[in-house]
C-alpha positions as CSV (number, residue, x, y, z in Angstrom):
1,M,52.1,107.5,98.8
2,P,53.2,104.1,100.1
3,A,55.3,104.0,103.3
4,I,59.1,104.0,103.1
5,T,61.1,101.7,105.3
6,P,62.2,104.0,108.2
7,H,65.9,103.3,107.9
8,I,65.9,104.0,104.1
9,Q,63.9,107.2,104.7
10,G,66.7,108.5,106.8
11,L,69.6,107.3,104.6
12,H,72.0,109.7,103.0
13,A,73.1,108.6,99.5
14,Y,76.7,108.4,98.4
15,T,77.9,111.7,97.0
16,P,80.2,111.3,94.0
17,G,82.6,113.9,92.7
18,L,81.1,116.6,90.4
19,Q,80.6,115.5,86.8
20,P,80.9,118.6,84.6
21,Q,78.5,118.8,81.6
22,S,80.5,121.4,79.7
23,S,83.9,121.1,78.0
24,G,87.2,122.6,78.9
25,W,87.5,121.2,82.5
26,I,90.5,119.4,83.9
27,K,88.8,116.7,85.9
28,L,90.9,115.5,88.8
29,N,88.2,114.7,91.3
30,T,87.1,111.1,90.8
31,N,90.4,109.2,90.5
32,E,89.8,108.1,86.9
33,N,92.7,107.0,84.8
34,P,93.9,109.8,82.5
35,Y,94.8,107.4,79.7
36,P,92.4,105.6,77.4
37,P,91.9,101.8,77.7
38,S,94.1,99.4,75.8
39,P,93.4,99.5,72.0
40,K,92.6,95.8,72.4
41,V,89.6,96.7,74.5
42,H,88.2,98.8,71.7
43,S,88.7,95.8,69.3
44,A,87.1,93.4,71.7
45,I,84.0,95.5,72.1
46,L,83.6,95.8,68.4
47,A,84.1,92.1,67.9
48,E,81.5,91.4,70.6
49,L,79.0,93.7,69.0
50,G,79.6,92.2,65.5
51,T,78.1,93.9,62.4
52,D,74.6,94.1,63.8
53,A,74.9,93.8,67.6
54,T,72.9,90.6,67.5
55,S,74.9,89.2,70.4
56,L,73.1,91.7,72.7
57,R,69.9,89.8,72.3
58,L,71.5,87.0,74.4
59,Y,72.2,87.0,78.1
60,P,75.9,87.1,79.1
61,E,77.7,84.2,80.7
62,P,76.1,84.1,84.1
63,I,79.1,84.0,86.4
64,S,81.8,85.6,84.1
65,R,83.5,82.2,84.1
66,Q,86.4,83.1,81.7
67,L,87.2,86.2,83.7
68,R,87.2,84.3,86.9
69,A,89.6,81.8,85.4
70,T,91.9,84.5,84.0
71,V,92.1,86.4,87.3
72,A,92.7,83.2,89.2
73,S,95.6,82.2,86.9
74,L,97.2,85.7,87.2
75,N,97.1,85.5,91.0
76,G,98.0,81.8,91.6
77,L,94.4,81.0,92.7
78,K,91.7,78.6,91.7
79,E,88.7,79.7,89.7
80,S,86.5,79.0,92.7
81,Q,88.4,81.8,94.6
82,V,87.3,84.6,92.3
83,F,83.9,86.4,92.0
84,F,83.0,89.2,89.6
85,G,80.6,92.0,90.0
86,N,79.2,95.2,88.4
87,G,82.1,97.2,89.7
88,S,83.8,96.5,93.0
89,D,81.0,98.6,94.7
90,E,78.6,95.8,93.9
91,V,81.0,93.3,95.3
92,L,81.3,95.3,98.5
93,K,77.5,95.6,98.6
94,Y,77.2,91.8,98.5
95,L,79.8,91.4,101.2
96,V,77.8,93.8,103.5
97,W,74.6,91.9,102.7
98,A,76.1,88.5,103.5
99,Y,78.2,89.4,106.6
100,T,76.2,92.1,108.4
101,D,72.7,92.6,109.8
102,G,71.0,94.1,112.8
103,T,73.4,92.2,115.1
104,L,76.5,91.6,113.0
105,K,78.3,94.9,112.7
106,A,80.9,96.3,110.3
107,A,84.0,98.4,111.0
108,M,86.0,100.8,108.9
109,L,88.8,103.3,109.2
110,D,88.1,107.0,109.5
111,P,88.8,108.6,107.0
112,S,88.1,106.0,104.4
113,Y,85.7,105.2,101.5
114,S,82.5,107.0,102.2
115,L,80.4,104.4,100.4
116,Y,80.9,101.9,103.3
117,P,78.4,103.6,105.7
118,V,75.9,103.9,102.8
119,L,76.0,100.2,102.1
120,T,75.6,99.3,105.8
121,G,72.8,101.9,106.0
122,I,70.9,100.2,103.2
123,K,71.3,96.9,105.0
124,N,70.2,98.5,108.3
125,S,73.3,97.3,110.0
126,S,75.8,99.3,112.1
127,I,79.2,100.4,111.1
128,I,81.9,101.4,113.6
129,Q,84.4,104.0,112.5
130,V,87.9,103.6,113.9
131,P,89.9,106.8,113.7
132,L,93.2,107.0,112.0
133,S,96.0,109.2,113.4
134,R,98.2,111.5,111.4
135,S,100.9,108.8,111.6
136,M,98.6,106.6,109.4
137,E,99.5,103.5,111.4
138,L,96.9,100.7,111.0
139,P,95.1,100.5,114.4
140,V,95.0,96.7,114.5
141,D,93.9,96.3,118.1
142,K,91.1,98.9,117.9
143,L,89.7,97.2,114.8
144,I,89.8,93.8,116.5
145,N,88.2,95.2,119.7
146,S,85.5,96.9,117.7
147,G,83.6,93.6,117.8
148,A,82.7,93.9,114.1
149,N,82.0,90.8,112.0
150,L,83.2,92.6,108.8
151,I,86.2,94.8,108.7
152,L,86.7,97.1,105.7
153,I,90.2,98.4,104.9
154,T,91.0,100.5,101.8
155,Q,94.6,99.7,100.8
156,P,96.1,102.1,99.9
157,N,93.9,104.3,102.1
158,A,91.5,106.7,100.5
159,P,91.6,109.7,100.6
160,T,95.3,110.0,101.9
161,G,96.8,107.4,99.5
162,V,99.0,106.0,102.2
163,A,99.6,102.2,102.1
164,F,99.6,100.1,105.2
165,P,102.6,97.6,105.5
166,L,101.6,94.1,104.5
167,N,102.8,92.7,107.9
168,D,100.3,95.0,109.7
169,L,97.5,93.7,107.5
170,R,98.7,90.2,108.2
171,A,98.6,90.9,112.0
172,L,95.1,92.1,111.8
173,V,93.8,89.1,109.8
174,A,95.7,86.6,112.1
175,K,94.3,88.1,115.3
176,T,90.7,88.2,114.4
177,Q,87.9,85.7,113.5
178,S,86.1,88.5,111.6
179,L,86.1,88.7,107.8
180,V,88.7,91.3,106.7
181,V,88.0,92.9,103.4
182,I,91.0,94.6,101.9
183,D,89.7,97.0,99.2
184,E,92.6,97.2,96.7
185,A,90.9,99.6,94.3
186,Y,94.3,101.4,94.0
187,S,96.7,98.6,94.5
188,A,98.0,98.7,90.9
189,F,99.8,102.0,91.8
190,A,101.3,100.6,95.1
191,D,104.5,98.6,95.7
192,E,102.8,95.5,97.1
193,T,99.5,93.6,97.3
194,A,97.8,91.6,100.0
195,V,97.3,88.6,97.7
196,P,99.9,86.5,99.7
197,L,97.5,86.6,102.6
198,L,95.0,84.5,100.7
199,A,97.3,81.5,100.9
200,E,97.6,81.9,104.7
201,F,94.1,82.7,105.9
202,D,90.5,82.0,105.0
203,N,89.0,85.1,106.8
204,V,90.3,87.6,104.3
205,C,89.3,88.6,100.8
206,I,90.6,91.3,98.4
207,T,88.4,93.5,96.2
208,R,89.6,95.2,93.0
209,T,88.2,97.3,90.2
210,F,89.0,97.9,86.6
211,S,88.0,101.6,86.9
212,K,91.3,103.0,87.9
213,S,93.9,100.6,86.8
214,H,92.5,99.6,83.4
215,S,90.6,102.9,82.4
216,L,87.2,101.2,82.4
217,A,85.3,103.2,85.0
218,G,82.5,103.6,82.4
219,L,81.9,99.9,82.2
220,R,81.7,99.0,85.9
221,I,83.8,95.9,86.4
222,G,85.1,94.6,89.7
223,Y,86.0,91.4,91.4
224,V,87.0,89.8,94.8
225,M,89.4,87.1,95.6
226,G,89.2,84.8,98.7
227,C,88.5,81.4,99.9
228,H,85.9,79.2,98.1
229,K,83.4,79.5,101.0
230,I,83.3,83.3,100.7
231,M,82.8,83.2,96.9
232,D,80.1,80.6,97.3
233,T,78.3,82.8,99.8
234,L,78.5,85.8,97.4
235,D,77.1,83.6,94.5
236,R,74.0,83.0,96.7
237,V,73.2,86.8,96.8
238,R,74.5,87.7,93.4
239,D,72.1,89.3,90.9
240,A,71.6,87.0,87.8
241,Y,73.8,88.1,84.8
242,N,75.4,90.8,86.9
243,L,78.2,91.6,84.4
244,D,77.1,92.3,80.8
245,R,78.6,90.9,77.6
246,I,80.4,94.1,76.6
247,A,82.0,94.4,80.1
248,Q,83.2,90.8,80.1
249,A,84.8,91.1,76.6
250,A,86.4,94.4,77.5
251,A,87.8,93.1,80.8
252,L,89.3,90.1,79.2
253,A,91.0,92.2,76.6
254,A,92.3,94.6,79.2
255,L,93.8,91.7,81.2
256,E,95.5,90.3,78.1
257,D,97.3,93.5,77.3
258,S,99.7,93.5,80.2
259,H,102.3,95.6,78.4
260,Y,99.8,98.5,77.9
261,F,98.6,98.1,81.5
262,L,102.1,98.2,83.0
263,D,103.1,101.1,80.8
264,T,100.2,103.4,81.8
265,I,100.6,102.5,85.5
266,Q,104.2,103.5,85.4
267,K,103.4,106.8,83.7
268,I,100.9,107.6,86.4
269,K,103.3,106.7,89.2
270,T,106.0,108.8,87.7
271,T,103.7,111.8,87.3
272,R,102.4,111.3,90.9
273,D,105.9,111.3,92.3
274,D,106.9,114.4,90.2
275,F,103.8,116.2,91.4
276,R,104.5,115.4,95.0
277,S,108.0,116.8,94.7
278,A,106.6,120.0,93.2
279,I,104.1,120.4,96.0
280,E,106.7,119.9,98.7
281,K,108.8,122.6,97.0
282,L,105.9,125.0,97.8
283,G,106.4,124.1,101.4
284,W,103.0,122.3,101.7
285,F,102.3,119.0,103.4
286,I,101.4,116.0,101.1
287,F,100.9,112.4,102.3
288,P,103.3,109.8,100.6
289,S,100.7,108.4,98.3
290,K,100.8,104.9,96.7
291,A,97.6,105.5,94.8
292,N,96.6,107.4,91.6
293,F,95.8,110.5,93.7
294,V,97.4,112.6,96.4
295,F,96.1,114.4,99.5
296,V,97.5,117.9,99.7
297,E,97.2,120.4,102.6
298,P,97.7,123.9,101.0
299,R,98.9,127.0,102.8
300,N,98.0,130.6,102.1
301,S,100.3,133.6,101.8
302,K,100.3,133.9,105.7
303,G,101.5,130.3,106.0
304,E,98.1,129.2,107.4
305,N,96.7,125.7,106.8
306,N,93.1,125.1,107.8
307,A,89.6,124.3,106.5
308,S,89.0,127.8,105.3
309,V,92.3,127.8,103.3
310,A,91.5,124.5,101.7
311,Q,88.1,125.6,100.7
312,A,89.5,128.8,99.2
313,F,92.0,126.9,97.1
314,Y,89.2,124.4,96.1
315,H,87.0,127.3,94.8
316,Y,90.0,129.0,93.2
317,L,90.9,125.9,91.2
318,E,87.2,125.5,90.3
319,S,87.2,129.1,88.9
320,K,90.1,128.0,86.7
321,K,88.1,125.0,85.5
322,I,90.1,122.5,87.5
323,L,88.1,120.1,89.6
324,V,89.5,118.4,92.7
325,R,87.8,116.9,95.8
326,Y,87.2,118.5,99.1
327,F,86.0,116.6,102.1
328,G,85.1,119.3,104.6
329,N,82.8,117.2,106.9
330,N,85.7,115.4,108.6
331,P,88.3,117.1,110.8
332,F,91.0,114.8,109.5
333,T,90.4,115.9,105.8
334,S,88.9,119.4,106.2
335,A,92.3,121.1,105.7
336,G,93.2,119.3,102.5
337,L,92.3,118.5,98.9
338,R,92.4,115.1,97.2
339,I,93.8,115.5,93.7
340,T,93.6,112.7,91.1
341,I,96.8,112.3,89.1
342,G,96.1,113.3,85.5
343,L,98.4,113.8,82.5
344,P,101.7,115.5,83.2
345,H,100.8,118.8,81.6
346,E,97.6,118.9,83.7
347,M,99.5,118.4,86.9
348,N,102.1,121.0,85.9
349,L,99.1,123.4,85.4
350,V,97.8,122.6,88.9
351,V,101.2,123.4,90.5
352,K,101.4,126.7,88.5
353,T,97.8,127.6,89.5
354,F,98.6,126.9,93.2
355,A,101.8,129.0,93.0
356,E,99.9,131.9,91.4
357,A,97.0,131.9,93.7
358,N,96.6,135.0,95.9
359,I,95.1,133.4,98.9
């Protein structure tokens, strides 16, 4: 067998949530949108395919130009300030490729999106993990003093769902020369966005995905907004034709149906807040989420809250065919469960299952 690059040989791949192959599951473990995409998305896909799918013999528009222009218009930016990728994960990969190496390091919060260390590991660059406290205050000075060239911030945070105040993000960007990447995968469910920072600074960019907000996780569509120089840099490392014809057509249709988008987002936020109230009535701790998921710390019949209790509830839910996410390898998260916000009746069932559990 041929030799494998040493740093790849020791790399641990990203571990996604379980994907059940049988029916009957309530799937609340991968933060997918519980509602279908806009009907206009379905129509746009069919139109792109045509009667014989002949369009698929042709390459897609190389840089997703129409999508770039549409997102730019919606956010008060220029087309040159937007870059599209095959999911925001690909965009994050390119940012890691362009702004880190054996010398230039990255920094992230802990806990945060577990893909970040995988991406830096592939690049064979270092990533510094800056711990969060239970207060969930953004550790601005620690991030700056990390010496990282690339700072990755999930906003709202994953897996807690807590959103950092815009002024704290502004303070971070203003005090550092590093590139600050604000990963707004869940910003549609929050009260504010960091987009205003793009008019103030050129060392910040914002990544987003269509997976959660527009119910298009299966098509892998993401983008980043920032200054022209950052977008130009990403275009240098971008794979050719990195967003296919179907994805481009679907994304455009999703953006055009703002009424459907706002309606589904509001439904999810209402369900989220109702679920949080129900969990608090059980006497359990739950972080004040601004995402489409919540982080719950369950208690057993003795009032105990620890990793063993969280694991027991995880397996109990699994026995009832309810999938949630457990992150037991981190002391911050080991006593809790991350639960995606599903349909109202699904969340009511989760509360009922929690209440009936003999743990």
